[in-house]
C-alpha positions in Angstrom: -34.3 18.7 -43.1 -32.7 20.9 -40.5 -31.1 24.1 -42.0 -29.0 24.6 -38.9 -25.3 23.7 -39.5 -24.0 21.0 -37.2 -20.4 21.6 -36.2 -18.2 18.5 -36.0 -16.4 17.8 -32.8 -12.9 19.2 -32.5 -10.1 17.1 -33.9 -7.5 15.7 -31.5 -4.8 17.8 -33.1 -6.8 21.0 -32.2 -7.0 20.2 -28.5 -3.7 21.8 -27.7 -4.3 24.5 -25.1 -3.3 24.1 -21.5 -4.2 26.8 -19.1 -1.4 28.1 -16.8 -3.4 27.1 -13.7 -3.9 23.6 -14.9 -0.3 23.3 -15.8 0.8 24.6 -12.4 -1.6 22.2 -10.7 -0.2 19.3 -12.7 3.3 20.2 -11.8 2.4 20.5 -8.1 0.7 17.1 -8.2 3.7 15.5 -10.0 6.0 17.0 -7.3 3.8 15.6 -4.5 3.7 12.2 -6.2 7.5 12.3 -6.5 8.0 13.0 -2.8 5.6 10.2 -2.0 7.3 7.7 -4.4 10.7 8.7 -3.0 9.7 8.0 0.5 7.7 4.7 0.0 9.1 1.9 -2.2 6.3 0.5 -4.4 8.1 -2.9 -4.3 7.4 -3.1 -0.6 4.3 -0.9 0.0 0.9 -2.6 -0.1 -1.1 0.6 -0.6 -0.1 1.2 -4.2 -2.6 0.4 -7.0 -2.6 -3.1 -8.4 -2.3 -3.8 -12.1 -5.5 -5.7 -12.8 -4.3 -6.8 -16.2 -1.3 -8.5 -14.7 -3.3 -9.8 -11.7 -5.8 -11.4 -14.1 -3.6 -12.6 -16.9 -0.1 -12.9 -15.4 1.2 -10.8 -18.3 3.0 -7.5 -18.0 1.2 -4.5 -19.4 3.2 -1.5 -20.9 3.0 0.3 -17.5 4.0 -2.6 -15.3 7.0 -1.6 -13.3 6.5 2.1 -13.9 6.1 3.1 -10.2 9.1 1.0 -9.2 11.1 2.6 -12.1 10.2 6.1 -10.8 11.2 5.1 -7.3 14.6 3.9 -8.5 15.1 7.1 -10.7 14.3 9.3 -7.7 17.1 7.5 -5.8 19.5 8.0 -8.8 19.5 4.3 -9.8 19.0 4.5 -13.6 20.0 0.9 -14.3 17.6 -0.5 -11.8 14.8 1.8 -13.2 15.6 0.5 -16.7 15.3 -3.1 -15.3 11.7 -2.5 -14.2 10.4 -0.6 -17.3 12.8 0.4 -20.0 10.1 2.0 -22.3 9.0 4.3 -19.5 12.6 5.3 -18.7 13.3 6.0 -22.3 10.1 8.1 -22.7 11.0 10.5 -19.9 13.1 12.8 -22.1 10.2 13.2 -24.5 7.8 14.0 -21.7 10.3 16.4 -20.3 10.6 18.1 -23.7 6.9 18.5 -24.0 6.6 19.9 -20.4 9.6 22.2 -21.1 8.0 23.5 -24.3 4.8 24.2 -22.5 6.7 26.0 -19.7 8.6 28.2 -22.2 5.4 29.1 -23.9 3.7 30.0 -20.5 6.7 32.2 -19.5 6.5 34.1 -22.7 2.8 34.8 -22.2 1.6 32.4 -24.8 -0.7 29.5 -24.1 1.1 26.2 -23.3 0.3 24.6 -26.6 1.7 21.5 -28.4 0.4 19.6 -31.3 -0.4 15.9 -31.2 -0.2 14.6 -34.8 -2.2 11.5 -35.6 1.0 9.8 -37.0 2.6 10.2 -33.5 -0.4 8.5 -31.9 -0.2 5.6 -34.4 3.6 5.2 -33.8 3.2 5.4 -30.0 0.4 2.8 -30.1 2.5 0.5 -32.3 5.5 0.9 -30.0 3.4 0.1 -26.9 1.9 -3.0 -28.6 5.3 -4.3 -29.8 6.8 -3.6 -26.4 3.9 -5.4 -24.6 4.2 -8.5 -26.8 8.0 -8.7 -26.6 8.2 -8.3 -22.9 5.8 -11.2 -22.4 7.4 -13.7 -24.8 8.9 -16.5 -22.7 12.4 -17.6 -23.5 12.8 -15.3 -26.5 15.6 -13.2 -25.0 13.5 -10.1 -24.2 13.5 -10.5 -20.4 15.4 -7.2 -20.3 12.2 -5.4 -21.4 10.9 -5.4 -17.8 10.7 -8.0 -15.1 8.4 -8.8 -12.3 9.0 -7.5 -8.8 
């Protein structure tokens, strides 16, 4: 038997540190993507990525309509963005809060840290699953959960 102690891999909740350079790079990349999405409409452009799940099954995945929603949001059309992917639009305040928290920590000289609790992952996965099922039920009155182009 090996007397050397084997360390377990870090838990997901402990993977919380974001280095300032990585955070700044992510913000710059997001800004570049926003400029690109503002200029080119995903509903018309043929160079955007294709959803292979939708292409194969004809069903909408949780992310379907996300690019079109961002394009509409960047043009100030919140209702149209909600039309393409309401879950994405409703999740933006949460994403902004996490990014803001990281930014506040970085400005105060602390690492940009946030904790991901396992219960949050379970809730998020459950919400995505229910959203995916409901938006694909034909004739059940859930067409408002995101429509095709």
